[in-house]
C-alpha positions in Angstrom: 44.9 169.4 133.4 42.4 171.4 135.4 45.2 172.8 137.6 47.0 174.1 134.4 43.8 175.8 133.3 43.4 177.6 136.5 47.1 178.5 136.8 47.8 179.5 133.3 44.6 180.4 131.4 42.5 182.0 134.1 45.0 184.8 134.8 44.9 185.7 131.1 41.2 186.0 131.4 41.5 188.3 134.4 44.0 190.4 132.4 41.6 190.6 129.5 43.8 188.6 127.3 40.8 187.0 125.6 42.6 185.9 122.5 44.6 183.4 124.5 41.4 182.2 126.3 39.5 181.7 123.0 42.5 179.8 121.6 42.5 177.6 124.7 38.7 177.1 124.4 39.0 176.1 120.8 41.8 173.6 121.6 39.8 172.1 124.5 36.7 171.7 122.2 38.7 170.1 119.4 40.2 167.6 121.8 37.0 166.9 123.6 38.2 168.0 127.0 34.9 168.8 128.7 36.5 169.7 132.1 38.8 172.3 130.5 35.9 173.7 128.5 33.7 174.0 131.6 36.4 175.9 133.5 37.1 178.3 130.6 33.4 179.0 130.2 33.2 180.0 133.9 35.6 182.8 133.4 34.6 184.1 130.0 32.8 187.5 129.9 29.0 187.6 130.1 27.5 187.4 126.6 30.5 185.6 125.0 29.7 183.9 121.7 30.3 180.2 122.0 28.8 179.4 118.6 32.1 178.5 116.8 33.1 176.2 119.7 29.7 174.6 119.8 29.7 173.9 116.1 33.2 172.3 116.3 32.2 170.1 119.3 29.1 168.9 117.5 30.9 168.2 114.2 33.6 166.2 116.1 31.1 164.2 118.2 32.2 165.4 121.6 29.0 164.9 123.5 30.3 165.9 127.0 31.6 169.2 125.5 28.3 169.8 123.7 26.6 169.3 127.1 28.7 172.0 128.7 28.1 174.5 125.9 24.4 173.9 125.8 24.4 174.6 129.6 26.4 177.8 128.9 23.7 179.1 126.6 23.2 178.4 122.9 20.2 179.7 120.9 17.4 177.4 119.8 18.3 178.0 116.1 21.8 176.9 116.7 20.6 173.8 118.4 18.4 172.9 115.5 21.1 173.4 113.0 23.7 171.5 115.0 21.4 168.5 115.5 21.3 168.0 111.8 25.1 168.1 111.7 25.4 165.5 114.4 22.8 163.3 112.7 24.5 163.6 109.4 27.8 162.5 110.9 26.3 159.6 113.0 27.1 161.0 116.4 24.4 159.2 118.4 25.5 160.5 121.8 25.5 164.1 120.7 22.0 163.6 119.1 20.8 162.4 122.5 22.0 165.7 124.1 19.8 167.6 121.7 16.8 165.4 122.3 17.2 166.1 126.0 17.5 169.8 125.3 14.1 169.7 123.5 14.9 170.8 120.0 12.0 171.6 117.7 9.9 168.8 116.1 10.9 170.2 112.6 14.6 169.8 113.5 14.0 166.2 114.6 12.3 165.4 111.3 15.1 166.9 109.2 17.8 165.2 111.3 16.0 161.9 110.7 16.3 162.2 107.0 20.0 163.3 107.3 20.8 160.2 109.4 18.8 157.8 107.2 20.4 159.1 104.0 23.8 158.5 105.4 23.1 155.1 107.0 23.4 155.9 110.7 21.0 153.3 112.2 21.8 154.1 115.8 20.9 157.8 115.3 17.7 156.8 113.4 16.7 154.6 116.3 17.1 157.5 118.8 15.2 160.0 116.6 12.3 157.6 116.0 12.1 157.0 119.8 12.1 160.8 120.4 9.0 161.2 118.3 9.1 162.3 114.6 6.2 162.9 112.3 4.7 160.2 110.1 5.7 162.2 107.0 9.3 162.3 108.1 9.3 158.6 108.8 8.1 157.8 105.3 10.5 160.3 103.6 13.5 159.0 105.5 12.6 155.4 104.6 12.8 156.2 100.9 16.1 158.1 101.5 17.6 155.0 103.2 16.3 152.6 100.5 17.6 154.8 97.7 21.1 154.6 99.2 21.1 150.9 100.1 21.1 151.1 103.9 19.5 147.8 104.9 19.9 148.3 108.7 18.2 151.7 108.5 15.4 150.4 106.3 14.8 147.7 108.9 14.3 150.4 111.6 11.6 152.0 109.6 9.8 148.6 108.9 9.8 148.0 112.7 8.5 151.6 113.2 5.6 150.9 110.9 6.2 153.2 108.0 3.2 153.6 105.8 2.4 151.0 103.0 2.6 153.8 100.5 6.2 154.6 101.6 7.2 151.0 101.5 6.0 150.8 97.9 8.1 153.8 97.0 11.1 152.5 98.9 11.2 149.2 97.0 11.1 151.0 93.7 13.9 153.3 94.7 16.0 150.5 96.0 15.5 148.4 92.8 16.1 151.3 90.5 19.5 151.9 92.2 20.5 148.2 92.3 20.3 147.6 96.1 19.3 144.0 96.1 19.6 143.5 99.9 17.2 146.3 100.5 14.7 144.9 98.0 15.0 141.4 99.7 14.4 143.0 103.1 11.3 144.8 102.0 9.8 141.8 100.3 10.4 139.5 103.2 9.7 141.8 106.1 7.2 144.4 104.8 3.8 144.5 103.2 4.8 145.7 99.8 2.0 145.7 97.2 2.4 143.3 94.2 2.1 146.2 91.7 4.9 148.0 93.5 7.0 144.8 93.4 6.5 144.3 89.7 7.2 147.9 88.9 10.4 147.8 91.0 11.7 144.8 89.2 11.0 146.3 85.8 12.9 149.4 86.9 15.8 147.2 88.0 15.9 145.5 84.6 15.7 148.8 82.7 18.7 150.1 84.7 20.8 147.1 84.1 20.5 145.4 87.5 20.4 141.9 86.3 20.4 140.0 89.6 17.4 141.9 90.9 15.6 141.5 87.5 16.3 137.8 87.6 14.6 137.5 91.0 11.5 139.2 89.5 11.4 136.7 86.6 11.6 133.8 89.0 8.8 135.2 91.2 6.7 135.9 88.1 7.2 132.4 86.9 6.2 130.9 90.3 3.0 133.0 90.3 2.1 131.8 86.8 2.7 128.1 87.8 0.5 128.5 90.9 -2.3 129.9 88.6 -2.2 126.8 86.3 
């Protein structure tokens, strides 16, 4: 493959037939051929815009290609935006490349919420380890709970999200009928009794009978213990 690049594409570049080169670069990016992309970048004119190729590589989860394009030179703003795209689509290996490239703290926070909202636990794990703000941790927990992502919620419990966020999370999960998330928060986290009662009432009001039934059983058990 590399031989073909040098024999066919490189002469086009030397002859300034850049349209063929750009087409080849796009094809190499879409198929995840990092070696081809590296060779093409070497012969592209100084100042070439790699943004479209970079965005395509990120969106398709081609981590090795992303690495080559970051090395070639991509603006900080493009890195921040692309990180969110990778997190949103669950490309953990690509997210790792951006962490190594030292994207901004604000971008890490936004990416965490995108990953949590879409249930990508492996990406959430990497972003928490990279260092996100406490506020982002709490917001992402509620995003995950609202959408019923138990594995992601577990990551935030382990990462010690605030008790305030845990209370909000159980309410959101119950309101949306995510019984498994409600169970995980009750068993594994320090959720306040008032938040628990409020959550089960919300579940009942929204027609989530199974969750409401658990609340009735817990309430009856508490009343028995008081007698």
